[in-house]
SEFIBA-894551 format. One line per 8 residues: their letters; for each residue x, y, z negated of N, C-alpha, C. Coordinates in Angstrom, 2 decimals. Example, Ala and Ser with C-alpha at 12.3 -4.5 7.8 and 13.67 -1.06 7.14 Angstrom:
% residues 2
as	13.19 -5.69 -7.80 12.30 -4.50 -7.80 13.20 -3.30 -7.80; 12.85 -2.25 -7.08 13.67 -1.06 -7.14 12.90 0.03 -7.87 $
% end
This chain:
% residues 261
xxxxxxxx	0.79 -1.18 0.02 0.02 0.01 0.04 0.82 1.40 0.04; 0.29 2.38 0.40 1.06 3.60 0.55 1.34 4.12 -0.94; 2.31 4.99 -1.15 2.79 5.48 -2.33 1.61 6.45 -2.90; 1.46 6.47 -4.29 0.57 7.31 -4.81 0.72 8.85 -4.47; -0.38 9.52 -4.46 -0.30 11.06 -4.13 -0.08 11.82 -5.44; 0.99 12.54 -5.54 1.30 13.40 -6.74 0.11 14.29 -7.03; 0.00 14.44 -8.33 -1.07 15.34 -8.89 -0.83 16.77 -8.52; 0.44 17.18 -8.54 0.74 18.54 -8.28 1.24 18.89 -6.89 $
xxxxxxxx	0.59 19.71 -6.05 1.10 19.75 -4.64 1.92 21.14 -4.61; 2.95 21.14 -3.77 3.48 22.36 -3.45 2.71 23.35 -2.77; 2.96 24.61 -2.90 2.06 25.68 -2.19 1.96 25.40 -0.78; 0.81 25.47 -0.23 0.59 25.27 1.36 0.47 23.88 1.56; 0.47 22.94 0.68 0.29 21.49 1.16 -1.16 21.27 1.37; -1.31 20.15 2.06 -2.67 19.76 2.48 -3.51 19.55 1.21; -4.86 19.79 1.27 -5.72 19.47 0.06 -5.59 18.00 -0.31; -5.88 17.71 -1.55 -5.59 16.41 -1.99 -6.40 15.34 -1.36 $
xxxxxxxx	-7.81 15.64 -1.05 -8.57 14.57 -0.44 -7.93 14.22 1.01; -7.36 15.24 1.70 -6.84 15.06 3.01 -5.63 14.15 2.90; -4.84 14.29 1.89 -3.72 13.50 1.69 -4.03 11.93 1.28; -5.14 11.83 0.47 -5.53 10.48 0.02 -6.14 9.75 1.37; -6.96 10.57 2.16 -7.40 10.04 3.48 -6.36 9.49 4.39; -5.26 10.33 4.36 -4.07 10.05 5.32 -3.38 8.75 4.80; -3.15 8.67 3.41 -2.59 7.28 2.97 -3.53 6.16 3.23; -4.74 6.32 2.99 -5.70 5.19 3.30 -5.75 4.96 4.83 $
xxxxxxxx	-5.77 5.96 5.59 -5.89 5.69 7.08 -4.58 4.98 7.46; -3.32 5.31 7.05 -2.34 4.55 7.39 -2.37 3.14 6.94; -2.96 2.69 5.77 -3.12 1.38 5.49 -4.15 0.69 6.31; -5.14 1.40 6.79 -6.14 0.80 7.58 -5.62 0.54 9.00; -5.01 1.52 9.63 -4.49 1.34 10.91 -3.31 0.26 11.17; -2.60 0.24 10.02 -1.51 -0.72 10.02 -1.84 -2.03 9.44; -3.12 -2.24 9.13 -3.67 -3.50 8.71 -3.14 -3.97 7.29; -2.52 -2.96 6.59 -2.20 -3.33 5.15 -3.55 -3.61 4.44 $
xxxxxxxx	-4.62 -3.03 4.81 -5.98 -3.27 4.37 -6.57 -4.13 5.59; -6.64 -5.28 5.45 -7.16 -6.17 6.54 -8.70 -5.81 6.98; -8.85 -5.80 8.34 -10.24 -5.51 8.88 -11.22 -6.35 8.17; -12.44 -5.80 7.77 -13.47 -6.55 7.13 -13.22 -6.69 5.70; -12.15 -6.39 5.08 -11.87 -6.69 3.62 -12.41 -5.47 2.92; -12.57 -5.67 1.66 -13.14 -4.64 0.78 -12.12 -3.74 0.09; -12.32 -2.36 0.19 -11.36 -1.53 -0.34 -11.44 -1.45 -1.88; -10.42 -1.15 -2.60 -10.54 -0.98 -4.04 -11.57 0.01 -4.46 $
xxxxxxxx	-12.16 -0.11 -5.71 -13.10 0.74 -6.12 -12.62 2.30 -6.23; -13.61 3.15 -6.30 -13.25 4.64 -6.40 -12.38 4.82 -7.61; -12.59 4.13 -8.75 -11.98 4.37 -9.98 -10.57 3.88 -9.75; -10.40 2.76 -9.16 -9.04 2.22 -8.86 -8.20 3.13 -7.97; -8.85 3.59 -6.83 -8.22 4.64 -5.97 -7.73 5.73 -6.64; -8.59 6.34 -7.43 -8.40 7.61 -8.25 -7.27 7.39 -9.15; -7.05 6.22 -9.77 -5.94 5.98 -10.66 -4.72 5.84 -9.87; -4.75 4.96 -8.83 -3.55 4.95 -7.96 -2.85 6.13 -7.35 $
xxxxxxxx	-3.78 7.11 -7.06 -3.30 8.21 -6.33 -3.30 9.36 -7.30; -3.72 9.23 -8.55 -3.66 10.32 -9.47 -4.54 11.56 -9.14; -5.81 11.18 -8.85 -6.67 12.29 -8.42 -7.98 11.95 -9.12; -8.99 12.80 -8.92 -10.30 12.45 -9.61 -11.21 11.76 -8.66; -12.24 11.09 -8.96 -13.17 10.28 -8.15 -13.81 11.13 -7.06; -14.13 12.36 -7.35 -14.65 13.25 -6.29 -13.68 13.40 -5.13; -12.35 13.50 -5.44 -11.33 13.64 -4.45 -11.41 12.26 -3.54; -11.41 11.23 -4.16 -11.55 9.86 -3.42 -12.88 9.87 -2.56 $
xxxxxxxx	-13.92 10.38 -3.08 -15.18 10.30 -2.41 -15.08 11.11 -1.10; -14.53 12.29 -1.28 -14.32 13.11 0.03 -13.36 12.43 0.95; -12.32 11.81 0.52 -11.42 11.13 1.44 -12.24 9.98 2.13; -13.01 9.22 1.40 -13.83 8.08 2.05 -14.72 8.63 2.96; -15.32 9.68 2.71 -16.39 10.37 3.56 -15.77 10.64 4.91; -14.63 11.22 4.87 -13.74 11.39 6.01 -13.44 10.18 6.88; -13.09 9.14 6.18 -12.70 8.01 6.88 -14.08 7.30 7.42; -15.11 7.48 6.77 -16.50 6.93 7.36 -16.80 7.58 8.71 $
xxxxxxxx	-16.61 8.90 8.60 -16.86 9.72 9.88 -15.97 9.40 11.08; -14.69 8.90 10.74 -13.76 8.36 11.71 -14.00 7.00 12.10; -15.00 6.25 11.48 -15.45 4.98 11.83 -14.40 4.00 11.31; -13.51 4.30 10.41 -12.39 3.44 9.85 -12.96 2.58 8.68; -13.95 3.11 8.05 -14.57 2.18 7.03 -16.10 2.31 7.13; -16.78 1.44 6.38 -18.23 1.50 6.26 -18.46 1.03 4.86; -19.56 1.71 4.40 -20.04 1.52 2.91 -21.56 0.92 2.96; -21.81 -0.03 2.21 -23.15 -0.54 1.89 -23.27 -0.76 0.36 $
xxxxxxxx	-24.34 -1.35 -0.03 -24.54 -1.42 -1.42 -23.54 -2.40 -2.26; -22.71 -3.02 -1.47 -21.70 -3.91 -2.07 -20.35 -3.13 -2.28; -20.12 -1.99 -1.55 -18.96 -1.31 -1.56 -18.39 -0.75 -0.30; -17.21 -0.43 -0.21 -16.58 0.13 1.05 -15.59 -0.84 1.61; -15.74 -1.19 2.93 -14.97 -2.05 3.64 -14.28 -1.45 4.80; -13.09 -2.16 5.11 -12.53 -1.70 6.32 -13.22 -2.09 7.55; -13.37 -1.23 8.53 -14.07 -1.64 9.78 -13.47 -2.83 10.38; -14.27 -3.85 10.74 -13.80 -4.95 11.44 -14.88 -5.88 11.94 $
xxxxxxxx	-14.63 -7.22 12.27 -15.70 -8.01 12.82 -16.88 -8.08 12.04; -16.72 -8.27 10.62 -17.90 -8.36 9.72 -18.53 -7.12 9.57; -18.00 -5.92 10.00 -18.59 -4.64 9.72 -18.32 -3.80 11.11; -18.88 -4.40 12.20 -18.40 -3.70 13.46 -19.16 -2.29 13.45; -18.47 -1.20 13.68 -19.09 -0.02 13.73 -19.89 0.26 15.08; -20.92 1.01 14.99 -21.62 1.40 16.22 -20.71 2.18 17.27; -21.11 2.21 18.42 -20.46 2.79 19.50 -20.13 4.32 19.12; -19.01 4.68 19.36 -18.62 6.04 18.96 -19.60 7.16 19.52 $
xxxxxxxx	-19.95 8.10 18.63 -20.76 9.08 19.02 -20.04 10.10 19.95; -20.66 10.87 20.80 -19.87 11.89 21.46 -19.17 12.86 20.54; -18.10 13.33 20.99 -17.42 14.24 20.16 -18.30 15.61 19.88; -18.31 16.04 18.69 -19.29 17.13 18.42 -18.80 18.44 19.19; -19.68 19.16 19.77 -19.44 20.34 20.45 -19.60 21.57 19.41; -18.40 21.94 19.04 -18.21 23.00 18.02 -18.32 24.38 18.70; -19.07 25.34 18.14 -19.23 26.63 18.71 -17.88 27.36 18.81; -17.81 28.20 19.68 -16.42 28.95 19.87 -16.59 30.16 18.97 $
xxxxxxxx	-15.45 30.54 18.26 -15.36 31.72 17.46 -14.95 32.89 18.56; -15.78 34.06 18.34 -15.53 35.15 19.33 -14.18 35.82 18.98; -13.14 35.17 19.21 -11.87 35.50 18.71 -10.60 35.75 19.70; -10.90 36.04 20.98 -9.70 36.31 21.69 -9.98 36.75 23.07; -8.98 37.23 23.90 -9.00 37.60 25.23 -9.52 36.49 26.14; -10.42 36.77 27.13 -10.57 36.08 28.18 -9.49 36.16 29.18; -8.97 35.19 29.93 -7.98 35.35 30.98 -8.32 36.45 31.97; -7.47 37.35 32.19 -7.74 38.37 33.23 -8.89 39.18 32.97 $
xxxxxxxx	-9.32 39.30 31.70 -10.42 40.18 31.33 -9.94 41.32 30.44; -9.53 42.40 31.01 -9.08 43.54 30.40 -9.95 44.32 29.43; -11.32 43.99 29.39 -12.14 44.64 28.72 -12.47 44.12 27.30; -11.69 43.15 26.90 -11.80 42.45 25.61 -10.50 42.93 24.80; -10.76 43.29 23.58 -9.71 43.71 22.73 -9.88 42.88 21.37; -8.59 42.38 20.83 -8.54 41.75 19.63 -7.33 42.08 18.91; -7.52 42.12 17.55 -6.33 42.60 16.73 -6.38 41.91 15.34; -5.22 41.66 14.77 -5.20 41.20 13.39 -4.42 42.21 12.51 $
xxxxxxxx	-4.84 42.16 11.17 -4.20 42.84 10.24 -4.31 42.21 8.98; -3.67 42.73 7.80 -3.86 42.42 6.50 -4.40 43.63 5.79; -5.75 43.40 5.18 -6.31 44.38 4.50 -7.13 43.87 3.37; -7.34 44.69 2.43 -8.34 44.33 1.35 -9.70 44.35 1.65; -10.50 43.24 1.53 -11.88 43.36 1.90 -12.66 44.34 1.01; -13.96 44.75 1.52 -14.90 45.34 0.53 -15.01 44.69 -0.74; -15.10 45.42 -1.75 -15.12 44.92 -3.19 -16.40 43.74 -3.27; -17.43 44.16 -2.42 -18.53 43.28 -2.54 -18.33 41.86 -1.89 $
xxxxxxxx	-17.18 41.69 -1.11 -16.97 40.50 -0.46 -15.82 39.76 -1.07; -14.92 40.57 -1.92 -13.81 39.97 -2.43 -14.12 38.48 -3.18; -15.10 38.65 -4.15 -15.43 37.46 -4.91 -15.78 36.24 -4.09; -16.61 36.46 -3.08 -17.05 35.44 -2.11 -16.02 34.94 -1.34; -14.92 35.75 -1.10 -13.77 35.17 -0.47 -12.71 34.56 -1.42; -13.07 34.48 -2.58 -12.22 33.92 -3.65 -10.82 34.75 -3.72; -11.13 36.13 -3.58 -9.89 36.98 -3.68 -10.21 37.94 -4.95; -9.12 38.48 -5.46 -9.34 39.51 -6.44 -9.46 40.81 -5.71 $
xxxxxxxx	-10.25 41.71 -6.51 -10.47 43.02 -5.97 -9.23 43.71 -5.53; -9.03 44.20 -4.27 -7.88 44.95 -3.88 -6.88 43.99 -3.18; -7.07 42.65 -3.34 -6.16 41.66 -2.80 -6.27 41.53 -1.27; -5.17 41.84 -0.46 -5.41 41.69 0.99 -5.56 40.35 1.54; -6.21 40.31 2.71 -6.23 39.06 3.37 -6.22 39.31 5.00; -6.23 38.21 5.62 -6.17 38.41 7.12 -7.63 38.69 7.60; -7.53 39.76 8.54 -8.64 40.45 9.10 -8.46 40.30 10.64; -9.63 39.99 11.27 -9.61 39.88 12.65 -10.80 40.85 13.25 $
xxxxxxxx	-10.29 41.61 14.27 -11.33 42.44 14.87 -11.35 42.18 16.32; -12.56 42.15 16.97 -12.77 41.73 18.37 -13.80 42.69 18.90; -13.45 43.28 20.08 -14.32 44.25 20.69 -14.47 43.89 22.27; -15.67 43.99 22.68 -16.03 43.82 24.20 -16.43 45.13 24.62; -15.76 45.69 25.69 -16.17 47.07 26.25 -16.86 46.90 27.56; -17.59 47.93 27.91 -18.20 48.01 29.15 -17.25 48.64 30.14; -17.47 48.58 31.47 -16.50 49.29 32.36 -16.38 50.66 32.14; -17.25 51.38 31.49 -17.03 52.76 31.29 -16.41 53.10 29.80 $
xxxxxxxx	-16.08 51.96 29.08 -15.43 52.04 27.78 -16.33 52.00 26.58; -17.68 51.85 26.83 -18.56 51.69 25.72 -18.59 50.42 24.99; -18.81 50.37 23.68 -18.69 49.04 23.06 -19.93 48.30 23.15; -19.74 47.09 23.80 -20.95 46.17 23.91 -20.99 45.29 22.73; -19.85 44.93 22.13 -19.86 43.99 20.96 -18.76 44.40 20.11; -18.81 44.39 18.88 -17.73 44.56 17.97 -18.05 43.50 16.78; -16.86 42.90 16.32 -16.96 41.96 15.22 -15.68 42.12 14.40; -15.95 41.93 13.08 -14.89 42.05 12.16 -14.99 40.68 11.22 $
xxxxxxxx	-13.85 40.05 11.13 -14.00 38.68 10.22 -12.90 38.94 9.15; -13.35 38.50 8.00 -12.52 38.38 6.76 -12.32 36.89 6.42; -11.11 36.56 6.36 -10.83 35.14 5.98 -10.49 35.13 4.43; -11.10 33.80 3.93 -10.94 33.55 2.53 -9.53 33.00 2.10; -9.32 32.89 0.87 -8.09 32.27 0.33 -7.96 30.71 0.78; -9.25 29.98 0.63 -9.23 28.53 1.02 -8.83 28.32 2.60; -9.43 29.29 3.41 -9.14 29.19 4.86 -7.76 29.33 5.10; -7.05 30.25 4.63 -5.69 30.51 4.89 -4.84 29.42 4.30 $
xxxxxxxx	-5.31 28.63 3.28 -4.57 27.54 2.70 -4.78 26.34 3.41; -6.00 26.06 3.97 -6.29 24.81 4.53 -6.22 24.66 6.00; -6.13 25.76 6.73 -6.07 25.74 8.14 -4.70 26.07 8.58; -3.89 25.06 9.05 -2.55 25.36 9.28 -2.43 26.27 10.48; -3.27 26.50 11.48 -3.03 27.38 12.54 -3.18 28.85 12.07; -3.82 29.11 10.97 -3.90 30.42 10.44 -2.62 30.85 9.66; -1.84 29.89 9.12 -0.71 30.08 8.48 0.35 30.84 9.17; 0.55 30.78 10.39 1.51 31.55 11.19 1.33 33.05 11.08 $
xxxxxxxx	0.07 33.39 10.96 -0.17 34.75 10.85 0.16 35.41 9.58; 0.48 34.61 8.57 1.04 35.18 7.29 2.36 35.92 7.51; 3.23 35.41 8.31 4.38 35.94 8.65 4.53 37.39 9.25; 3.68 37.52 10.26 3.54 38.91 10.88 2.27 38.81 11.81; 1.66 39.87 11.73 0.48 40.08 12.81 0.86 40.93 13.94; 2.03 41.58 13.75 2.45 42.39 14.90 2.72 41.73 16.22; 3.26 40.50 16.06 3.61 39.96 17.34 2.45 39.45 18.28; 1.22 39.46 17.51 0.00 38.90 18.12 -0.84 40.05 18.64 $
xxxxxxxx	-0.52 40.64 19.74 -1.28 41.88 20.12 -2.67 41.54 20.71; -2.84 40.40 21.14 -4.09 39.97 21.60 -4.33 38.48 21.03; -4.52 38.28 19.74 -4.52 37.04 19.17 -5.89 36.24 19.62; -5.73 35.09 20.05 -6.72 34.20 20.55 -7.20 33.17 19.49; -8.31 33.43 18.76 -8.83 32.66 17.66 -10.11 31.78 18.12; -10.25 31.62 19.53 -11.55 31.11 19.84 -11.64 29.61 19.47; -10.54 28.94 19.19 -10.59 27.52 18.69 -10.60 27.40 17.18; -10.93 28.47 16.45 -10.97 28.46 15.10 -11.91 27.36 14.52 $
xxxxxxxx	-13.00 27.17 15.06 -13.98 26.13 14.38 -13.53 24.76 14.74; -12.76 24.60 15.85 -12.06 23.40 16.10 -10.91 23.07 15.14; -10.21 24.20 14.83 -9.15 24.07 13.81 -9.74 23.64 12.52; -10.88 24.10 12.09 -11.52 23.79 10.77 -11.79 22.38 10.84; -12.38 21.91 11.85 -12.68 20.37 12.12 -11.44 19.60 12.00; -10.32 19.89 12.74 -9.19 19.13 12.61 -8.54 19.09 11.21; -8.85 20.07 10.48 -8.30 20.07 9.06 -9.17 19.35 8.01; -10.21 18.62 8.53 -11.12 17.83 7.80 -12.18 18.65 7.16 $
xxxxxxxx	-12.34 19.87 7.52 -13.36 20.76 6.83 -14.77 20.45 7.60; -15.70 20.14 6.85 -17.10 20.10 7.23 -17.99 21.37 7.00; -18.20 21.95 8.01 -18.59 23.41 7.87 -20.12 23.62 8.00; -20.60 24.60 7.29 -22.04 25.10 7.45 -21.92 26.49 7.83; -22.76 26.84 8.85 -22.78 28.14 9.51 -24.07 28.75 9.09; -24.10 29.90 8.56 -25.32 30.65 8.18 -25.19 32.00 8.80; -26.13 32.27 9.62 -26.24 33.60 10.34 -27.50 34.38 10.07; -27.45 35.58 9.87 -28.67 36.46 9.56 -28.62 37.57 10.66 $
xxxxxxxx	-29.59 37.56 11.43 -29.65 38.46 12.64 -30.69 39.68 12.26; -30.26 40.90 12.55 -31.15 41.97 12.02 -30.91 43.15 12.99; -31.69 44.24 12.75 -31.56 45.51 13.45 -30.94 46.56 12.48; -29.68 47.10 12.86 -29.12 47.91 11.78 -29.78 49.34 12.04; -29.61 50.08 10.98 -30.14 51.39 11.00 -29.27 52.22 12.03; -29.90 52.99 12.86 -29.21 53.84 13.86 -28.59 55.10 13.29; -27.24 55.40 13.37 -26.74 56.54 12.81 -27.31 57.76 13.77; -27.22 58.92 13.04 -27.81 60.12 13.68 -26.94 60.53 14.92 $
xxxxxxxx	-25.49 60.38 14.75 -24.78 60.55 15.90 -23.73 59.56 16.02; -23.64 58.89 17.26 -22.82 57.73 17.36 -21.33 58.19 17.18; -20.44 57.52 16.43 -19.12 57.86 16.19 -18.23 56.98 17.10; -17.06 57.37 17.52 -16.06 56.63 18.25 -15.75 55.33 17.46; -15.46 54.37 18.26 -15.12 53.07 17.70 -13.76 53.14 17.35; -13.33 52.92 15.94 -11.96 53.03 15.49 -11.05 52.05 16.00; -11.66 50.89 16.44 -10.79 49.69 16.97 -10.35 50.12 18.41; -11.06 50.92 19.15 -10.77 51.09 20.56 -10.62 52.53 21.00 $
xxxxxxxx	-11.16 53.47 20.14 -11.23 54.80 20.55 -12.31 55.02 21.55; -13.07 54.09 21.91 -14.26 54.39 22.84 -15.50 54.64 22.21; -16.46 55.07 23.03 -17.86 55.26 22.46 -18.48 54.00 22.01; -19.53 54.12 21.25 -20.17 53.03 20.69 -21.48 52.65 21.43; -21.79 53.21 22.54 -23.01 52.90 23.25 -24.20 53.17 22.43; -24.12 54.41 21.80 -25.26 54.53 20.71 -26.56 54.98 21.48; -26.66 54.94 22.65 -27.94 55.33 23.35 -28.97 54.18 23.60; -28.61 52.93 22.99 -29.55 51.99 23.11 -29.62 51.23 21.78 $
xxxxxxxx	-30.59 50.26 21.61 -30.76 49.38 20.44 -29.62 48.50 20.27; -29.38 48.12 19.02 -28.31 47.21 18.64 -28.87 46.07 17.89; -28.21 45.10 17.78 -28.48 43.88 16.75 -27.15 43.67 15.98; -27.45 43.24 14.69 -26.32 42.94 13.84 -26.41 41.41 13.41; -25.33 40.91 13.28 -25.34 39.43 13.01 -24.33 39.34 11.83; -24.78 38.79 10.76 -23.92 38.44 9.51 -23.76 37.01 9.39; -22.46 36.55 9.55 -22.14 35.13 9.70 -21.25 34.72 8.39; -21.76 33.60 7.71 -20.82 33.11 6.73 -20.72 31.62 6.94 $
xxxxxxxx	-19.37 31.19 6.92 -19.06 29.83 7.27 -18.48 29.29 6.09; -19.05 28.19 5.49 -18.53 27.58 4.20 -18.17 26.06 4.54; -17.23 25.60 3.65 -16.87 24.22 3.68 -17.81 23.31 2.92; -17.45 22.11 2.79 -18.20 21.00 2.24 -18.30 21.23 0.68; -17.52 22.12 0.19 -17.48 22.34 -1.26 -18.25 23.68 -1.52; -18.76 24.23 -0.56 -19.59 25.56 -0.67 -18.68 26.76 -0.79; -17.37 26.69 -0.61 -16.48 27.75 -0.42 -16.43 28.40 0.85; -16.57 29.78 0.77 -16.57 30.58 2.07 -15.26 30.46 2.82 $
xxxxxxxx	-15.18 30.13 4.08 -14.04 30.06 4.88 -13.77 31.44 5.60; -14.93 31.96 6.07 -14.82 33.32 6.79 -16.11 33.99 6.79; -16.04 35.30 6.71 -17.39 36.04 6.73 -17.23 37.17 7.95; -18.05 36.98 8.80 -18.05 37.89 10.02 -19.21 38.78 10.19; -18.97 40.08 10.45 -20.09 40.89 10.87 -20.00 41.32 12.30; -20.94 41.08 13.12 -20.96 41.22 14.54 -22.10 42.28 14.83; -21.74 43.34 15.72 -22.76 44.35 16.07 -22.66 44.21 17.73; -23.89 44.13 18.27 -24.02 43.89 19.63 -25.03 44.79 20.20 $
xxxxxxxx	-24.74 45.32 21.49 -25.87 46.12 22.17 -26.94 45.22 22.58; -28.17 45.53 22.13 -29.22 44.49 22.31 -29.57 44.26 23.73; -29.37 45.04 24.70 -29.61 44.77 26.13 -28.67 43.67 26.65; -27.45 43.60 25.87 -26.46 42.47 26.46 -26.50 41.33 25.48; -27.44 41.23 24.42 -27.43 40.11 23.55 -28.14 38.99 24.03; -27.27 37.72 23.64 -27.94 36.52 24.08 -27.25 35.51 23.14; -28.09 35.23 21.84 -27.49 34.50 20.83 -27.80 33.05 20.90; -26.84 32.21 20.94 -26.99 30.69 21.00 -26.52 30.15 19.72 $
xxxxx	-27.41 29.32 19.01 -27.04 28.57 17.74 -26.58 27.35 18.23; -25.36 26.84 17.84 -24.77 25.51 18.19 -23.90 25.14 17.05; -24.36 24.16 16.35 -23.70 23.71 15.00 -22.82 22.50 15.19; -21.67 22.37 14.54 -20.75 21.45 14.59 -20.37 20.89 13.26; -19.73 19.79 13.07 -19.27 19.26 11.78 -17.93 19.95 11.41 $
% end
């Protein structure tokens, strides 16, 4: 069997349940746990890897989704002839994060920075008031420079810790003039995060005079109705991963809800 997982992880290491899943996955793939055989109990696995039982349950759930183990009233078994898994389901179609330039589309602007979020959002992002985090701004402009869509995303402490592709932005955001984060939700899935997307669509109050967009210097297309979308993406533990506010010109809006795991 694989070596036990240490209780204390170095900063930036994979979450414990992913490390337990990795160790068990290696045992299953290499047939150190024979196909069709029963896995040790949750209590035994928790003791072996020096973690709590909830961590083991999260690891086993991930392996069930990968069709490597099956669970029935008798326990959890390595997938094999006695527990043949059903045909694989099609890969989930995960929605695309509005996070980067389209090729050859000069009217899309994206930028990254490190800023402290509004006080009202800090606790939800598991940050202390005034603590900076990674912020992503994305703007779509019309041919005359008016803002058709603006979005700002605040990333939480768990997101920066658990999504390896975001870690590179800790070193510097200056090198990424047009950062492309459109695969963000795929990155979450690859990190073993099972996400819930909650979006609230509304009509924002119209300002008396439209102000220039600080992200682009262009006008905000204030001569038409606009829609606002408030998006909160959480993981399987209920922790917020990102909070995004999107403002779109109503005449260009076409909102599609597509949920993935």
